[in-house]
Every structure is written in structure tokens, then in C-alpha cells.
VOVOSE-661074 format. One record per residue (C-alpha): residue number from 1; x, y, z. Coordinates in Angstrom, 1 decimal. Each point is the difference from the previous one (the first is absolute). Layout:
BEGIN
(lumlo NUM, (X, Y, Z))
...
This chain:
BEGIN
(lumlo 1, (0.0, 0.0, -0.1))
(lumlo 2, (1.6, 3.2, -0.9))
(lumlo 3, (0.4, 2.9, 2.4))
(lumlo 4, (-2.4, 2.9, 0.2))
(lumlo 5, (1.1, 3.1, -1.8))
(lumlo 6, (-0.2, 3.2, 2.6))
(lumlo 7, (-2.7, 2.2, -0.4))
(lumlo 8, (1.1, 3.1, -1.9))
(lumlo 9, (-2.2, 2.2, 2.1))
(lumlo 10, (1.3, -1.6, 3.4))
(lumlo 11, (3.7, 0.3, -1.1))
(lumlo 12, (-0.2, 3.6, -0.7))
(lumlo 13, (-1.7, 0.9, 3.5))
(lumlo 14, (2.3, 2.3, 2.1))
(lumlo 15, (-0.4, 2.1, 2.9))
(lumlo 16, (0.0, 3.8, -0.1))
(lumlo 17, (3.4, 0.1, 1.8))
(lumlo 18, (1.5, -2.5, -2.4))
(lumlo 19, (-1.1, 1.7, -2.8))
(lumlo 20, (1.3, 3.3, 1.1))
(lumlo 21, (3.2, -1.7, 0.6))
(lumlo 22, (0.6, -1.5, -3.2))
(lumlo 23, (-1.2, 3.0, -1.9))
(lumlo 24, (2.2, 2.7, 1.9))
(lumlo 25, (3.1, -2.1, 0.2))
(lumlo 26, (1.2, 1.2, -3.4))
(lumlo 27, (-0.5, 3.7, 0.5))
(lumlo 28, (3.4, 0.3, 1.5))
(lumlo 29, (1.5, -1.4, -3.0))
(lumlo 30, (-1.9, 2.2, -2.3))
(lumlo 31, (1.4, 2.9, 1.8))
(lumlo 32, (3.5, -1.0, 0.3))
(lumlo 33, (-0.3, -0.7, -4.0))
(lumlo 34, (-1.4, 3.4, -0.4))
(lumlo 35, (2.8, 1.7, 1.9))
(lumlo 36, (2.7, -2.1, -1.6))
(lumlo 37, (-1.3, 0.4, -3.7))
(lumlo 38, (-0.2, 3.8, 0.7))
(lumlo 39, (3.7, 0.2, 0.7))
(lumlo 40, (0.6, -2.5, -2.9))
(lumlo 41, (1.9, -2.6, 2.3))
(lumlo 42, (-2.9, -2.6, -0.2))
(lumlo 43, (1.0, -1.2, -3.3))
(lumlo 44, (3.4, -1.1, 0.8))
(lumlo 45, (-0.4, -1.1, 3.7))
(lumlo 46, (-3.4, -2.0, -0.3))
(lumlo 47, (0.2, -1.2, -3.7))
(lumlo 48, (-2.9, 2.4, -1.1))
(lumlo 49, (0.1, 2.2, -2.8))
(lumlo 50, (0.4, 3.8, -0.2))
(lumlo 51, (-3.7, 1.5, -0.3))
(lumlo 52, (-0.7, 2.3, -2.9))
(lumlo 53, (-3.6, 0.7, 1.4))
(lumlo 54, (1.8, 2.8, 2.2))
(lumlo 55, (0.8, 2.0, -3.1))
(lumlo 56, (3.7, 0.3, 1.2))
(lumlo 57, (1.6, -3.1, -1.3))
(lumlo 58, (3.4, 1.8, -0.6))
(lumlo 59, (0.1, 1.5, 3.5))
(lumlo 60, (3.5, -0.5, 1.6))
(lumlo 61, (0.3, -3.2, 1.9))
(lumlo 62, (2.5, -1.0, 2.6))
(lumlo 63, (2.8, -2.3, -1.1))
(lumlo 64, (0.8, -3.3, 1.7))
(lumlo 65, (3.7, 1.2, 0.5))
(lumlo 66, (2.0, 3.2, 0.3))
(lumlo 67, (0.5, 0.9, -3.7))
(lumlo 68, (3.3, 0.9, -1.3))
(lumlo 69, (-1.2, 0.9, -3.5))
(lumlo 70, (-3.1, 2.3, -0.3))
(lumlo 71, (0.0, -0.5, -3.9))
(lumlo 72, (1.3, -2.4, -2.4))
(lumlo 73, (1.4, 1.1, -3.7))
(lumlo 74, (0.5, -3.4, -2.0))
(lumlo 75, (2.2, 0.6, -3.1))
(lumlo 76, (-1.1, -2.8, -2.1))
(lumlo 77, (2.2, -0.9, -2.9))
(lumlo 78, (-2.5, -2.0, -2.2))
(lumlo 79, (1.3, -2.7, -2.1))
(lumlo 80, (2.7, -1.3, 2.3))
(lumlo 81, (3.4, 1.8, 0.5))
(lumlo 82, (3.1, -2.3, -0.2))
(lumlo 83, (1.4, -0.4, 3.6))
(lumlo 84, (3.0, -1.4, -1.7))
(lumlo 85, (1.0, 3.3, -1.7))
(lumlo 86, (-1.4, 2.4, 2.8))
(lumlo 87, (0.7, -1.3, 3.8))
(lumlo 88, (1.2, -3.5, 0.0))
(lumlo 89, (3.2, -0.4, -1.8))
(lumlo 90, (1.1, -3.6, -0.9))
(lumlo 91, (3.5, -0.9, -0.8))
(lumlo 92, (-0.4, -3.7, -0.9))
(lumlo 93, (-2.7, 1.1, -2.4))
(lumlo 94, (2.6, 2.1, -1.8))
(lumlo 95, (2.7, -2.7, 0.2))
(lumlo 96, (-2.3, -2.6, -1.5))
(lumlo 97, (-1.3, 2.0, -2.6))
(lumlo 98, (-0.9, -1.5, -3.3))
(lumlo 99, (-0.5, -3.5, 1.9))
(lumlo 100, (-3.2, -1.9, 0.7))
(lumlo 101, (-1.0, 0.2, 3.3))
(lumlo 102, (1.4, -2.8, 2.3))
(lumlo 103, (-2.3, -2.8, 0.7))
(lumlo 104, (0.3, 0.3, 3.6))
(lumlo 105, (-2.4, 3.3, -0.3))
(lumlo 106, (-2.6, -1.9, -1.8))
(lumlo 107, (-2.2, 1.1, -3.1))
(lumlo 108, (-3.1, 2.3, 1.2))
(lumlo 109, (-2.9, 0.3, -2.2))
(lumlo 110, (0.3, 3.4, -1.3))
(lumlo 111, (-2.5, 2.4, -1.4))
(lumlo 112, (1.9, -0.2, -3.5))
(lumlo 113, (1.3, -3.4, 0.1))
(lumlo 114, (3.8, 1.2, 0.4))
(lumlo 115, (1.4, -2.1, 2.8))
(lumlo 116, (2.4, -2.0, -2.4))
(lumlo 117, (1.5, 3.2, -1.2))
(lumlo 118, (3.6, 1.3, 0.8))
(lumlo 119, (0.6, 2.0, 2.8))
(lumlo 120, (0.4, 3.4, -0.7))
(lumlo 121, (2.3, 2.5, 2.0))
(lumlo 122, (-0.7, 3.5, 1.2))
(lumlo 123, (1.8, 2.9, -1.6))
(lumlo 124, (-0.4, 2.3, 2.8))
(lumlo 125, (2.5, 1.8, 2.0))
(lumlo 126, (-0.6, -0.8, 3.7))
(lumlo 127, (1.2, 2.1, 3.0))
(lumlo 128, (-0.3, -0.2, 3.8))
(lumlo 129, (-2.0, 3.2, 0.8))
(lumlo 130, (-0.2, 1.8, 3.2))
(lumlo 131, (1.4, -0.7, 3.6))
(lumlo 132, (-2.2, -3.1, -0.4))
(lumlo 133, (2.0, -1.6, -3.0))
(lumlo 134, (-3.3, -0.8, -1.7))
(lumlo 135, (0.4, -1.2, -3.7))
(lumlo 136, (-1.8, 2.0, -2.5))
(lumlo 137, (0.9, 0.0, -3.5))
(lumlo 138, (0.7, 3.1, -2.3))
(lumlo 139, (-3.6, -0.3, -1.7))
(lumlo 140, (-1.1, 1.7, 3.6))
(lumlo 141, (3.0, 2.4, 0.6))
(lumlo 142, (-1.9, 2.9, 1.6))
(lumlo 143, (-2.3, -2.0, 1.9))
(lumlo 144, (3.1, -2.1, 1.5))
(lumlo 145, (0.8, 3.5, 1.8))
(lumlo 146, (-2.8, -1.1, 2.2))
(lumlo 147, (1.3, -3.7, 0.8))
(lumlo 148, (0.2, 0.6, 3.7))
(lumlo 149, (-3.7, 0.8, 0.1))
(lumlo 150, (-1.0, -3.3, -2.1))
(lumlo 151, (-0.9, -3.2, 1.3))
(lumlo 152, (0.5, -2.4, -2.9))
(lumlo 153, (-1.9, -3.3, 0.2))
(lumlo 154, (1.8, -2.1, -2.3))
(lumlo 155, (-2.1, -3.2, 0.7))
(lumlo 156, (-3.3, 0.9, -1.3))
(lumlo 157, (-2.1, -2.6, -1.8))
(lumlo 158, (-3.6, -0.4, -1.3))
(lumlo 159, (-2.4, -2.6, -1.5))
(lumlo 160, (-0.8, 1.3, -3.6))
(lumlo 161, (2.0, -0.4, -3.2))
(lumlo 162, (-1.7, 2.6, -2.3))
(lumlo 163, (-0.7, 3.7, 0.6))
(lumlo 164, (-3.6, 0.2, 0.4))
(lumlo 165, (-0.4, -2.4, 2.9))
(lumlo 166, (3.4, 1.1, 1.6))
(lumlo 167, (-0.8, 3.7, -0.1))
(lumlo 168, (-3.4, -1.1, 1.4))
(lumlo 169, (1.8, -1.7, 3.0))
(lumlo 170, (2.6, 2.5, 0.9))
(lumlo 171, (-3.1, 2.7, 0.0))
(lumlo 172, (-2.7, -2.4, 1.8))
(lumlo 173, (2.0, -3.0, 1.3))
(lumlo 174, (-1.7, -2.5, -2.2))
(lumlo 175, (0.7, -0.9, -3.9))
(lumlo 176, (-3.7, -0.1, -0.4))
(lumlo 177, (-2.1, 3.3, -0.1))
(lumlo 178, (-2.6, 0.5, 2.4))
(lumlo 179, (1.7, 0.7, 3.0))
(lumlo 180, (0.7, 3.7, 1.6))
(lumlo 181, (2.9, 1.8, -0.6))
(lumlo 182, (2.8, 0.6, 2.7))
(lumlo 183, (-1.1, 3.9, -0.2))
(lumlo 184, (-3.4, -1.0, 0.6))
(lumlo 185, (0.9, -2.0, 2.9))
(lumlo 186, (1.9, 3.0, 1.4))
(lumlo 187, (-2.9, 2.1, -0.6))
(lumlo 188, (-2.5, -2.4, 1.7))
(lumlo 189, (2.5, -0.5, 2.9))
(lumlo 190, (0.7, 3.6, 0.7))
(lumlo 191, (-2.5, 2.2, -1.7))
(lumlo 192, (1.1, 3.3, -1.7))
(lumlo 193, (1.8, 2.9, 1.6))
(lumlo 194, (-0.8, 2.5, -2.5))
(lumlo 195, (-3.8, 0.4, -0.5))
(lumlo 196, (0.6, 2.1, -3.4))
(lumlo 197, (2.0, -2.5, -1.9))
(lumlo 198, (-0.3, -4.0, -0.7))
(lumlo 199, (1.9, -1.9, 2.4))
(lumlo 200, (1.4, -2.7, -2.7))
(lumlo 201, (1.3, 2.0, -3.4))
(lumlo 202, (1.5, -1.9, -3.0))
(lumlo 203, (2.1, 1.8, -2.6))
(lumlo 204, (1.2, -1.6, -3.3))
(lumlo 205, (2.3, 1.4, -2.5))
(lumlo 206, (-0.7, -1.9, -3.2))
(lumlo 207, (-2.4, -2.2, -1.1))
(lumlo 208, (-2.5, -2.3, 1.7))
(lumlo 209, (1.1, -2.1, 3.0))
(lumlo 210, (0.0, -3.6, -0.5))
(lumlo 211, (-3.5, -1.2, 1.2))
(lumlo 212, (-1.3, 3.7, 0.4))
(lumlo 213, (-1.9, 1.4, 3.0))
(lumlo 214, (-0.4, -3.7, 1.8))
(lumlo 215, (3.5, 1.0, 1.2))
(lumlo 216, (-1.2, 2.8, 2.2))
(lumlo 217, (-3.5, -1.5, 0.5))
(lumlo 218, (-1.5, -0.4, 3.2))
(lumlo 219, (-1.0, -3.7, -0.8))
(lumlo 220, (-2.6, -1.2, 2.7))
(lumlo 221, (0.6, 2.9, 2.1))
(lumlo 222, (-2.4, 2.9, -0.3))
(lumlo 223, (0.6, 1.9, -3.1))
(lumlo 224, (0.8, 3.0, 1.9))
(lumlo 225, (3.4, -1.3, 0.7))
(lumlo 226, (1.1, -0.2, -3.7))
(lumlo 227, (3.0, 2.0, -1.5))
(lumlo 228, (-0.7, 3.2, -1.8))
(lumlo 229, (2.2, 0.1, -3.4))
(lumlo 230, (1.4, 3.5, -0.9))
(lumlo 231, (0.5, 0.4, -3.7))
(lumlo 232, (3.3, 0.9, -1.4))
(lumlo 233, (-1.2, 2.4, -2.6))
(lumlo 234, (-2.1, 3.1, 0.5))
(lumlo 235, (-2.0, 0.3, 3.4))
(lumlo 236, (0.9, -3.0, 2.3))
(lumlo 237, (-3.6, -0.7, 0.9))
(lumlo 238, (-3.1, -0.1, -2.4))
(lumlo 239, (-2.7, 2.5, 0.3))
(lumlo 240, (1.1, 1.5, 3.0))
(lumlo 241, (-0.4, 3.5, -0.7))
(lumlo 242, (-3.6, 1.3, -0.1))
(lumlo 243, (-1.3, 2.0, -3.1))
(lumlo 244, (0.9, 3.7, 0.2))
(lumlo 245, (-3.8, 0.9, 0.0))
(lumlo 246, (-0.4, -2.3, 3.3))
(lumlo 247, (0.6, 1.9, 3.3))
(lumlo 248, (1.0, -1.6, 3.1))
(lumlo 249, (-3.5, 0.4, 1.6))
(lumlo 250, (-1.7, -1.5, -2.9))
(lumlo 251, (2.6, -2.9, -0.1))
(lumlo 252, (-0.5, -0.3, 3.8))
(lumlo 253, (-4.1, -0.1, -0.6))
(lumlo 254, (0.5, -2.4, -2.7))
(lumlo 255, (2.0, -2.6, 2.1))
(lumlo 256, (-2.5, 0.6, 2.9))
(lumlo 257, (-2.8, -1.0, -2.0))
(lumlo 258, (1.7, -3.1, -1.7))
(lumlo 259, (0.9, -1.1, 3.5))
(lumlo 260, (-3.8, 0.0, 0.9))
(lumlo 261, (-0.7, -2.1, -3.1))
(lumlo 262, (2.6, -2.3, 0.8))
(lumlo 263, (-0.8, -0.4, 3.8))
(lumlo 264, (-3.5, -0.6, -0.9))
(lumlo 265, (1.3, -2.9, -2.8))
(lumlo 266, (2.4, -1.3, 2.7))
(lumlo 267, (-2.4, -0.3, 2.7))
(lumlo 268, (-1.7, -3.4, -1.6))
(lumlo 269, (3.4, -1.2, -1.0))
(lumlo 270, (2.3, -0.9, 3.0))
(lumlo 271, (3.8, -0.9, -0.5))
(lumlo 272, (-0.1, 1.5, -3.7))
(lumlo 273, (3.7, 0.9, 0.1))
(lumlo 274, (0.2, 1.4, -3.6))
(lumlo 275, (-2.8, 2.4, 1.0))
(lumlo 276, (1.7, 1.2, 3.3))
(lumlo 277, (3.2, 0.4, -2.0))
(lumlo 278, (-1.7, 2.1, -2.3))
(lumlo 279, (-1.8, 2.2, 2.7))
(lumlo 280, (3.5, 0.3, 1.6))
(lumlo 281, (1.6, 0.9, -3.4))
(lumlo 282, (-2.2, 2.7, -0.8))
(lumlo 283, (0.9, 1.7, 3.3))
(lumlo 284, (3.5, -0.6, -0.4))
(lumlo 285, (0.0, 1.5, -3.5))
(lumlo 286, (-1.6, 3.3, 1.6))
(lumlo 287, (2.6, 0.1, 2.4))
(lumlo 288, (2.8, -0.7, -2.7))
(lumlo 289, (-1.1, 2.9, -2.2))
(lumlo 290, (2.0, 2.2, 2.1))
(lumlo 291, (2.8, -2.4, 1.2))
(lumlo 292, (0.8, -1.9, -3.0))
(lumlo 293, (0.8, 2.9, -2.6))
(lumlo 294, (2.7, 1.3, 2.9))
(lumlo 295, (1.5, -3.3, 0.7))
(lumlo 296, (0.6, -0.7, -3.8))
(lumlo 297, (1.2, 3.5, -0.9))
(lumlo 298, (3.6, -0.5, -0.4))
(lumlo 299, (0.6, 3.3, -1.1))
(lumlo 300, (0.3, 1.1, 3.9))
(lumlo 301, (3.2, -2.2, 0.4))
(lumlo 302, (3.2, 1.9, -0.4))
(lumlo 303, (2.1, -0.4, -3.1))
(lumlo 304, (2.6, -1.7, 2.2))
(lumlo 305, (-2.4, -2.7, 1.0))
(lumlo 306, (-1.4, -0.5, -3.3))
(lumlo 307, (3.5, -0.6, -1.4))
(lumlo 308, (0.8, -2.1, 3.1))
(lumlo 309, (-2.7, -2.7, -1.5))
(lumlo 310, (1.1, 0.5, -3.6))
(lumlo 311, (-2.9, 2.2, -1.2))
(lumlo 312, (2.1, 1.7, -2.3))
(lumlo 313, (1.1, -2.9, -1.9))
(lumlo 314, (-2.2, -1.9, -2.6))
(lumlo 315, (1.3, -3.2, 1.0))
(lumlo 316, (-0.8, 0.3, 3.8))
(lumlo 317, (-2.8, 2.6, -0.2))
(lumlo 318, (-2.9, -2.4, 0.0))
(lumlo 319, (1.1, -2.6, 2.9))
(lumlo 320, (1.5, 3.1, 1.9))
(lumlo 321, (-3.4, 1.7, -0.2))
(lumlo 322, (-1.4, -2.9, 1.7))
(lumlo 323, (2.5, -0.2, 2.5))
(lumlo 324, (-0.3, 3.6, 0.9))
(lumlo 325, (-3.9, -0.6, 0.1))
(lumlo 326, (0.4, -2.8, 2.2))
(lumlo 327, (1.8, 2.0, 2.6))
(lumlo 328, (-2.3, 2.9, 0.2))
(lumlo 329, (-2.9, -2.7, 0.3))
(lumlo 330, (1.9, -1.8, 3.1))
(lumlo 331, (0.5, 3.8, 1.2))
(lumlo 332, (-3.8, 0.6, 0.2))
(lumlo 333, (-0.8, -3.3, 1.8))
(lumlo 334, (-0.5, -2.6, -2.8))
(lumlo 335, (0.5, -3.4, 1.3))
(lumlo 336, (1.1, -1.8, -3.0))
(lumlo 337, (1.3, 0.9, -3.5))
(lumlo 338, (0.7, -2.6, -2.5))
(lumlo 339, (2.4, 1.5, -2.8))
(lumlo 340, (0.5, -2.2, -2.9))
(lumlo 341, (3.0, 0.4, -2.4))
(lumlo 342, (-0.3, -1.7, -3.6))
(lumlo 343, (-3.6, -0.6, 0.3))
(lumlo 344, (-1.0, -3.0, -2.2))
(lumlo 345, (3.2, -1.8, 0.8))
(lumlo 346, (2.6, 2.2, -1.5))
(lumlo 347, (2.8, -1.5, 2.1))
(lumlo 348, (-0.9, -3.4, -1.6))
(lumlo 349, (3.8, -0.3, -1.6))
(lumlo 350, (-0.5, -3.4, -2.0))
(lumlo 351, (2.1, 1.2, -3.0))
(lumlo 352, (2.2, 2.9, 0.8))
(lumlo 353, (0.7, 0.2, 3.5))
(lumlo 354, (2.7, 2.8, -0.2))
(lumlo 355, (-2.2, 1.9, -2.2))
(lumlo 356, (-3.0, -0.2, 2.1))
(lumlo 357, (1.2, 0.2, 3.5))
(lumlo 358, (2.5, 2.8, -1.1))
(lumlo 359, (-3.0, 1.9, -1.0))
(lumlo 360, (-2.2, -0.7, 3.0))
(lumlo 361, (2.8, 0.8, 2.4))
(lumlo 362, (0.6, 3.4, -1.4))
(lumlo 363, (-3.6, 0.6, 0.2))
(lumlo 364, (-0.1, -0.8, 3.5))
(lumlo 365, (3.5, 0.5, 1.8))
(lumlo 366, (-0.1, 3.6, 0.5))
(lumlo 367, (-3.7, 0.4, 0.9))
(lumlo 368, (0.4, -2.6, 2.6))
(lumlo 369, (3.2, 1.5, 1.5))
(lumlo 370, (-1.9, 3.2, -0.1))
(lumlo 371, (-2.8, -1.4, 1.9))
(lumlo 372, (2.2, -1.4, 2.7))
(lumlo 373, (1.8, 3.2, 0.2))
(lumlo 374, (-3.1, 2.0, 0.3))
(lumlo 375, (-1.7, -2.1, 2.5))
(lumlo 376, (2.9, 0.1, 2.3))
(lumlo 377, (0.6, 3.6, -0.2))
(lumlo 378, (-3.6, 0.6, 0.8))
(lumlo 379, (0.2, -2.4, 3.1))
(lumlo 380, (-2.4, -2.3, -1.7))
(lumlo 381, (2.2, -3.2, -0.9))
(lumlo 382, (-0.2, -1.2, 3.7))
(lumlo 383, (-4.0, -0.2, -0.4))
(lumlo 384, (0.1, -0.9, -3.5))
(lumlo 385, (0.6, -3.6, -1.2))
(lumlo 386, (1.4, -0.2, -3.6))
(lumlo 387, (-0.2, -3.1, -1.6))
(lumlo 388, (1.6, -0.8, -3.5))
(lumlo 389, (-0.3, -3.2, -2.0))
(lumlo 390, (-2.1, -1.7, -2.9))
(lumlo 391, (-2.2, -3.1, 0.0))
(lumlo 392, (3.3, -2.4, -0.4))
(lumlo 393, (3.7, -0.1, -1.1))
(lumlo 394, (1.7, -1.3, -3.1))
(lumlo 395, (1.8, -3.2, -0.7))
(lumlo 396, (3.8, -0.6, -0.1))
(lumlo 397, (-0.5, -1.9, -3.3))
(lumlo 398, (-0.5, 1.9, -3.2))
(lumlo 399, (-3.1, 0.6, -2.5))
(lumlo 400, (0.5, 0.6, -3.3))
(lumlo 401, (3.8, 0.6, 0.7))
(lumlo 402, (-0.3, 3.4, 1.4))
(lumlo 403, (-3.1, -0.2, 2.5))
(lumlo 404, (-0.9, -1.8, 3.2))
(lumlo 405, (-3.2, -1.7, 1.0))
(lumlo 406, (-2.2, 0.3, 2.7))
(lumlo 407, (1.2, -1.1, 3.4))
(lumlo 408, (-2.7, -0.2, 2.9))
(lumlo 409, (2.5, -2.5, 1.8))
(lumlo 410, (2.6, 2.6, 1.4))
(lumlo 411, (-0.2, 3.9, -0.3))
(lumlo 412, (0.9, 3.2, 1.6))
(lumlo 413, (-2.2, 2.9, 1.6))
(lumlo 414, (1.0, 2.6, 2.3))
(lumlo 415, (-1.6, 2.1, 2.7))
(lumlo 416, (1.2, 3.4, 1.5))
(lumlo 417, (-1.5, 2.2, 2.7))
(lumlo 418, (-3.0, -0.6, 2.0))
(lumlo 419, (1.7, -2.6, 2.5))
(lumlo 420, (2.2, -1.9, -2.5))
(lumlo 421, (3.6, -0.9, 0.9))
(lumlo 422, (2.0, 2.2, -2.3))
(lumlo 423, (3.6, -1.4, -1.2))
(lumlo 424, (-1.0, -3.3, 0.1))
(lumlo 425, (-0.4, -3.2, -2.4))
(lumlo 426, (-2.4, -2.7, 1.1))
(lumlo 427, (0.2, -3.5, -1.3))
(lumlo 428, (1.7, -1.5, -2.9))
(lumlo 429, (-0.7, -2.0, -3.3))
(lumlo 430, (2.2, -2.5, -1.4))
(lumlo 431, (3.4, 0.6, -1.5))
(lumlo 432, (-1.6, 0.4, -3.6))
(lumlo 433, (-2.9, 1.9, 1.3))
(lumlo 434, (-2.8, -2.2, -1.0))
(lumlo 435, (-1.5, -1.0, 3.3))
(lumlo 436, (-0.5, 1.7, 3.6))
(lumlo 437, (1.9, -2.4, 2.4))
(lumlo 438, (0.4, 1.9, 3.2))
(lumlo 439, (-2.4, 1.9, 2.1))
(lumlo 440, (-2.6, -0.1, -3.0))
(lumlo 441, (-2.6, 2.6, 0.0))
(lumlo 442, (-3.4, -0.8, -1.8))
(lumlo 443, (-2.2, 2.9, -1.2))
(lumlo 444, (-2.3, -1.0, 3.3))
(lumlo 445, (3.1, 0.5, 2.0))
(lumlo 446, (0.7, 3.3, -1.4))
(lumlo 447, (-3.6, 1.3, 0.1))
(lumlo 448, (-0.2, -1.2, 3.9))
(lumlo 449, (3.3, 2.3, 0.5))
(lumlo 450, (-1.6, 3.1, -2.0))
(lumlo 451, (-3.0, -0.2, 2.1))
(lumlo 452, (2.0, -0.5, 3.2))
(lumlo 453, (2.1, 3.1, -0.5))
(lumlo 454, (-3.6, 1.9, -0.6))
(lumlo 455, (-1.3, -1.2, 3.4))
(lumlo 456, (-2.1, -3.1, -1.3))
(lumlo 457, (0.4, -3.6, 1.3))
(lumlo 458, (-0.9, -1.8, -3.2))
(lumlo 459, (-1.2, -2.8, 2.1))
(lumlo 460, (-2.6, 2.1, 1.7))
(lumlo 461, (-1.1, 2.1, -3.1))
(lumlo 462, (-2.9, -2.0, -1.1))
(lumlo 463, (-3.2, 0.1, -1.9))
(lumlo 464, (-2.7, -2.5, 0.2))
(lumlo 465, (-0.7, -1.4, -3.7))
(lumlo 466, (-2.1, -3.0, -0.9))
(lumlo 467, (0.1, -1.0, 3.6))
(lumlo 468, (3.7, 0.1, 0.8))
(lumlo 469, (2.5, 2.8, 1.0))
(lumlo 470, (2.0, 1.0, -2.9))
(lumlo 471, (3.4, 1.6, 0.5))
(lumlo 472, (2.2, 2.0, -2.3))
(lumlo 473, (2.7, -2.8, 0.1))
(lumlo 474, (-2.4, -2.8, -0.7))
(lumlo 475, (0.6, -1.4, 3.5))
(lumlo 476, (3.8, -0.2, -0.6))
(lumlo 477, (2.6, 2.4, 0.1))
(lumlo 478, (2.8, 0.7, 2.6))
(lumlo 479, (1.9, 3.2, 1.0))
(lumlo 480, (3.3, 0.7, -1.5))
(lumlo 481, (1.4, 0.8, 3.3))
(lumlo 482, (3.6, 0.5, -1.4))
(lumlo 483, (-1.5, 2.9, -2.0))
(lumlo 484, (-1.3, 1.8, 2.9))
(lumlo 485, (1.8, 3.0, 1.6))
């Protein structure tokens, strides 16, 4: 005989005292959640998400740690600069030039199938620079004057073989599109420190970046945390200036009326981050109409400063302009500036390494040296983390006789200022420069270290997506402690 099912009406019975106890028990937690959310800390401490309903998703928030860097300038050499010809000299490579790679090194599967090609030497002149004796080649002669500020990471490695996935990983942590950019995570964790400018700005100097806007997308974070791309010709931001026939009061009235309509529309659509971002962007655009034109007006800079960045030379003017603009942006509180050199893989030296890298280094050497000089002179380098690198390096064996193939297994990047330990080389590649072999630094480790210097613990910085806590480092990443001052 089966057991009788309980009577639903009887099981639901409870005394008034018990009902009030159960119903009221959660009120304290609701109040605590509100207080934490108001300060922006609840998202990180309790695994929740920053609320957009307050209308202030970019309000400044407390970091997890005492930050060394208030801002980051990421100088992205798109296409893959050759570590073997810039920061990581390999005498054995020169001695074995023209020979096949020794069997002991194995034969990696490369992007262009070149692993059986002969080894190609570096034609660079190498010197030890600064009191720290860091090796830098003659291609970066002016930047080398700052050797004692550089922390060269010689043992970086990544997961992608080709540009689109590798650029995406260096920007977002994953070779597959859809995740938030590192700058978006920084915005989410810290908010904005200037209400009149975007907190995450992207500067390009040539064509379209491989993969396009997905590299500065907010991914599954609310759209308000995406990067803002500035154009490299004409006005940096589209449609910023109002028509000459529209006065400030009229513009303000239009925005207020639009806000009323959007608020009515949003009331029935909770958690619509695209709409929330659009509402926020209208107000930001209104504030930027006075702040942004002043920020991008480089004519206010002295002639000496313009020359420092190379604005007086056709070769260096474009990237120099972006480096100077990056300094002006961080000076005004912008959190994260991603500054691309050679947008569209211009550093991709498959056929003519000497011609390709010689040109790219001439375009960037003087502007980067000028940026470091200027930041230091203004007392900004200590609070600004400058990062240099590409999506991968180049192989020790040749491609088409005079070029080098893609190398994600071992390559160099560097950091300066913002809590990085200057005058230091971290890690090693093997004797031919093919693979990172000592103190290996994955992209996730690099991202964890950048966030740490900004005051964010990459393990505590979470966003709940599809029922799990997501992190900028995909639940991996370790601090590169040797790089910390």
C-alpha cells in the first residue's frame, strides 16, 4: 500500500510568528545588497553584477588593492614584431644561420608551414643599454635611452597561430570572439575617473584592426563598458559637435525629452544593457561636447612637445599624434588607452623583415621614446603603466628567404612605469628564440599582472554569465611577480 501524499493545504499552514520570521529574515540581506551595490563593491565581493538601474554604471569604485597605475597605455604593434631582432638576441641563431633547425628543437606546426626552412640570423647591431645593461637592438635606438624604465618580458607565449584569433586573445584573453576586452574589465572594476570622457579609448593609425571592434567589445559585460574608437583622420569622434543652429539649451532639452521616452521604454525591459548603454552614451556625448574637443586639440601643445613626439616628420607624425593624444587622455583620467601601430597587421614580416620592421620601427621609435620622456617629465610615469607588444613574435627560421613566420610559442613584450620593475628582463626563450623555456608568461598571466597594477585582483573581478562567475583571465593567470617593483 503506497504512502499517502501530504495534504497541500495542511503542509502550507504556518503560524503568524513563523510567517513573519521567514518573510522578514531576508530584509537584512536586501539592505546589505543595496549598500554594497551603491558603492560598487557588491559585484566583486559577492559575485553579483554592477547594477545599471542606478543610472551610474561608470561611477568610480574602490579597487581591491592599492593601485600602482591609475591608467594604462597599451602600445599594440599589430602583426607580430620580431623579438629576435628587437629585445632578445640569440648568438647561436647567428652561428647556425643557413642550417636546418636542430632536431632537438622539434618541428612546430606553423601558420605558413615553414618549420623545415633554414635558420635566419638577425642583421641587427645589439648593445647593452642603460645602467641595467638591457639588450636592445639598433632598430629602437631612441627608445633604448629608457632601458632602465623597461621591464622586458622575454618569455611570453600565446595560443593562436594567426592574426585574428591572436589579436583577439591579446585584447580579450581568448582566441574566440565574444569576451570582454581587458579595458572593459578595467572599466567594470574601477568605473570612470572622468565623467566627461570615455574611460576606455582605442586609437588606430592605419587600416582596420584584425577582427575589428570585437577587440574592444564589452562581450557579455553590459555594453556601457565597451571601448570608444577615435578616428585617425578629421574629428576623432563622429557626430560629436552639434549643428551650429542648435544652442546648448535646445540640445539639453532634446536630451531630457529623449531620456523620458527611453526611460518609459526601459521600464518594461529590465536588464537591457544595450538600451542602458545608449542612455548613458547620450549623456556622455553631451558632456564630451565641451571636454573632447579640448582634449584632442593638439595645437595647444608647445612646439618642443610636438617635436618630441615626431609630429614634425611625415614618418612619425601619425603614430606620434596617437601617442601624444594617449598622454593627454590619461592626464585627464582616462583609464585605458589601446594605441595600435600598423593596424591591419602591418608588422607581419613574411617576405621582407628588414624592410618591414625597419619602416615600422622608424614610425614608432621616436614617438614611444617621446611618450616615456613626456610622462616622466610630467610626473605621470609612476602612475601610468605603458605596455608594448604584439599578438606574437617571429620564428628563428626563414619564410621566403628574408621573412619570418608567426611565433606564438615565445616572444617579448615590455612594461614601463605604473609599478613595473624597470631595468629588468624576466624569463627566457631557448637558444634559438623559438619557445619560452624559463618563467613562461601566458597572455592570462600578463593580463592578471596589468589588472593587479591597476588595483584589481583578477580572481575577485567576476561577472556572472550563464550561471557561472566569469573572469578576465578565464579562471587562469598568475601574477608575474618578478615584474613588480
